[in-house]
Steps between C-alpha positions, in 0.01 A plus 500: 500500500278808494125453447396660179143607389543461118167670446669833614801462271474635140626297212825599340444670172849487333720226636710353223837325579806564286481317175720192464831569319793724529474849634746783574476570865692666780534399857289757680533378856662221705400438856719270705288259711520143622289190479333332794782253488767766539622511134591825354240630255481810263160628406571633151272756316570555133346766276424414137657791294357455152233331288137427567573422862700816566442626845409170653681347792625147530566376852694193608662351810857381463577251775870425576452152636673185383183413298450849372849558361424313175217739428718806597761377256255458218362856563849643493583314179186637344594848609830464318710476814820286515418193718831327470734459804 
């Protein structure tokens, strides 16, 4: 871990996460990667398209492991994708 002298780091002036709730967003970027355990992972970056949070990015890591597939299925369902079969 790098050594950081916090006295030389300015405070953030405008960091506000995306408000809880539903937002229209588009997938802006997907980077294929892997976990330290060898599982496939996608680093997903989504851009909020409208509302008060328009222009903000939401980032998430989708891990395609046995344990991670439940979460991937939930995400796909919430995105309106067919998860049957």
